[in-house]
C-alpha atoms as one frame of an Amber mdcrd trajectory, in Angstrom:
protein
   6.584  -7.321 -27.197   9.194  -9.999 -26.065  10.961  -7.446 -24.032   8.073
  -6.936 -22.010   7.152 -10.431 -21.557  11.332 -11.182 -20.574  10.775  -8.176
 -17.491   7.947  -9.761 -16.688   8.821 -13.389 -16.548  12.117 -12.031 -14.591
  10.047  -9.984 -12.095   8.210 -13.061 -11.497  11.467 -15.525 -11.117  12.781
 -12.357  -8.421   9.637 -12.653  -6.316   9.040 -16.284  -6.123  13.325 -17.014
  -5.299  13.082 -13.635  -3.021  10.103 -14.902  -1.545  11.192 -18.680  -0.880
  14.278 -17.149   0.655  12.285 -14.581   2.999  10.781 -18.270   4.411  13.880
 -19.733   5.010  15.378 -16.656   6.418  12.812 -13.470   7.719  14.438 -10.868
   8.135  12.848  -7.369   7.500  15.979  -6.378   4.937  15.199 -10.255   3.109
  11.574  -9.132   2.208  10.601  -9.938  -1.338   8.295  -6.403  -1.700  11.652
  -5.121  -0.806  14.465  -7.174  -2.432  12.483  -6.982  -5.914  12.186  -3.719
  -6.286  16.003  -3.000  -5.561  16.958  -5.521  -8.111  14.862  -4.607 -10.754
  15.702  -1.058 -10.784  19.501  -2.122 -10.627  19.108  -4.295 -13.641  16.821
  -1.710 -15.461  20.049   0.806 -14.514  22.835  -1.340 -15.500  21.700  -2.088
 -18.919  20.103   1.034 -19.716  16.648  -0.342 -20.684  13.940   2.578 -20.139
  10.746   1.890 -17.858   8.530   2.327 -20.474  10.301  -1.125 -22.026   9.952
  -2.816 -18.591   6.498  -1.474 -18.201   4.953  -3.062 -21.508   4.791  -6.437
 -19.756   5.058  -5.057 -15.987   1.688  -3.400 -16.805   0.190  -6.810 -16.494
   1.003  -6.931 -12.922  -0.040  -3.579 -12.333  -3.574  -4.194 -13.780  -4.014
  -7.697 -11.357  -3.852  -5.368  -8.440  -7.256  -4.330  -8.687  -8.624  -8.419
  -8.857  -6.441  -9.427  -6.270  -7.532  -6.029  -3.669 -11.253  -7.633  -4.790
 -10.175 -11.548  -3.362  -9.382 -10.089   0.078 -13.214 -10.556   0.442 -12.837
 -14.224   1.105 -11.496 -14.152   4.562 -14.000 -10.940   5.558 -16.802 -13.458
   4.783 -15.294 -16.284   7.069 -14.871 -13.645  10.371 -18.349 -11.088   9.762
 -19.563 -11.890  12.922 -16.280 -10.588  14.984 -15.639  -7.890  12.255 -19.787
  -6.888  13.120 -18.884  -7.034  16.726 -16.052  -4.825  16.213 -17.277  -2.570
  13.721 -17.591   0.240  15.352 -13.889   0.302  16.487 -12.785  -0.482  13.498
 -14.542   2.416  11.541 -13.310   4.951  13.957  -9.813   3.990  14.202  -9.487
   3.591  10.691 -11.300   7.357  10.064  -8.952   8.651  12.197  -5.883   6.954
  10.441  -6.379   8.018   7.219  -7.481  12.066   8.227  -4.119  11.943  10.118
  -2.411  10.209   6.545  -3.932  12.836   4.253  -3.640  15.692   6.602   0.600
  14.882   7.166   0.830  14.185   3.966  -0.576  17.740   2.967   1.140  19.642
   5.386   4.594  18.087   5.083   4.373  19.186   1.354   2.947  22.841   1.801
   5.813  22.936   4.516   8.141  21.813   1.769   7.023  24.424  -0.619   5.759
  21.606  -3.406   4.000  23.051  -6.018  -0.314  21.917  -6.095   0.269  18.787
  -8.166   2.763  17.354  -5.982   0.606  18.075  -3.080  -2.698  16.314  -4.736
  -0.278  13.422  -5.815   0.720  13.174  -2.293  -2.413  13.132  -0.263  -3.551
   9.880  -1.586  -0.219   7.667  -0.671  -2.090   5.963   1.996  -4.199   3.959
   0.235  -3.821   0.926  -1.825  -2.162   1.763  -5.026  -4.850   0.933  -7.923
  -7.365   3.717  -5.921  -4.516   6.340  -4.553  -3.727   6.387  -8.388  -7.857
   7.572  -9.255  -7.890   9.345  -6.482  -5.033  11.456  -7.548  -6.228  12.386
 -11.394  -9.103  12.876 -10.222  -7.842  16.067  -7.637  -5.760  17.032  -9.826
  -2.644  14.875  -9.314  -0.027  12.889 -10.755  -0.921   9.149 -10.812   2.221
   7.767 -11.432   4.311   9.970  -8.720   1.102   8.490  -6.221   1.532   5.022
  -7.211   5.591   5.706  -6.260   4.383   7.167  -3.307   1.936   4.101  -2.097
   4.378   1.676  -2.679   6.919   3.647  -0.882   4.620   4.006   2.004   3.354
   0.490   2.050   6.917  -0.665   1.874   7.921   1.119   5.287   4.847   0.439
   6.904   5.029  -2.878   6.443   8.896  -2.830   7.928   7.883  -0.089  10.754
   4.819  -1.686  11.746   5.823  -4.845  13.261   8.845  -2.982  15.365   6.092
  -0.685  16.263   3.974  -3.920  17.868   6.343  -4.933  19.614   7.339  -1.982
  21.318   4.177  -0.934  22.626   3.058  -4.544  22.815  -0.412  -4.529  21.229
  -0.666  -8.091  20.879  -4.631  -7.818  20.413  -5.392  -8.583  16.786  -7.975
  -6.164  16.416  -5.671  -3.572  16.664  -2.718  -5.221  15.117  -5.030  -5.423
  11.931  -5.782  -1.605  11.713  -2.705  -0.394  12.359  -1.350  -2.529   9.485
  -3.983  -2.233   7.210  -4.563   1.900   7.312  -1.387   2.164   7.620   0.761
   0.247   5.031  -2.160  -0.807   2.819  -2.073  -3.789   0.547   1.927  -4.587
   1.995   0.704  -4.245   4.700  -2.318  -6.770   5.084   0.312  -8.945   3.805
   2.652  -8.604   6.485  -0.775  -9.186   8.933  -1.349 -12.157   7.466   2.031
 -13.522   9.194   0.267 -12.730  12.130  -2.845 -15.029  12.072  -5.451 -14.966
   9.478  -8.222 -12.407  11.597  -5.489  -9.839  11.881  -4.629 -10.639   8.082
  -8.719  -9.885   7.733  -8.945  -6.802  10.328  -6.212  -5.229   7.975  -8.404
  -6.347   4.479 -11.120  -4.652   5.799  -8.926  -1.610   7.379  -7.537  -1.286
   3.696 -10.515  -1.260   2.210 -12.378   1.399   4.626  -9.435   3.553   3.934
  -9.287   3.373   0.294 -13.169   4.636   1.030 -12.554   7.427   3.560  -9.943
   8.548   1.071 -11.789   9.154  -1.872 -14.571  10.789  -0.343 -12.533  13.324
   1.764  -9.571  14.266  -0.500 -11.347  16.283  -2.687 -12.656  18.106   0.167
  -9.120  18.269   1.690  -7.623  19.653  -1.541 -10.655  22.007  -1.998 -10.042
  23.550   1.855  -5.860  23.786   1.250  -5.958  25.609  -2.306  -8.916  27.175
  -2.004
């Protein structure tokens, strides 16, 4: 119990310190979502502490993901009129992005000749971790593997996303929010709020819609691929 509590406190401390550093020097490589897991993994490897010991405390943070996701409903209420005005564009864009994400994951896994269980684990990687794990379990995947790839997807999306926005000169807040929310779920949404409150809100609804689309479409897709 004490070991789990120690790692929980240490995780929060590392995140807090790295966040302050990121605020002082906003560089991609100093993102707390990148620094924190790297420092923790290095610490666990150096001390030979098994993941199970860490997770006895870290699991508490994982359990908070679902209520944290629900909290995104607050800005949705604030920008209800904007969301209503652009509802069709957002729906079509997120649906297209979700389909591409699932298909690309499945086809890449098939091309690499991964077994069916790994294919099922990779398909829902582009949505927020709690829902991705539930989808993975429902279609015969391994939830823990899905969680790892969901986190990696979110980190990469939050790092690459801003560069994509800059390269293609995407300044529309709706487009920015849809890109970050659909491509990098919760991590991308956190990044989206750095642009503006509206961009973050659009990212929030995109993340939720992507999760719902994946929840409904993943079982159909896996049955077509493996049937």
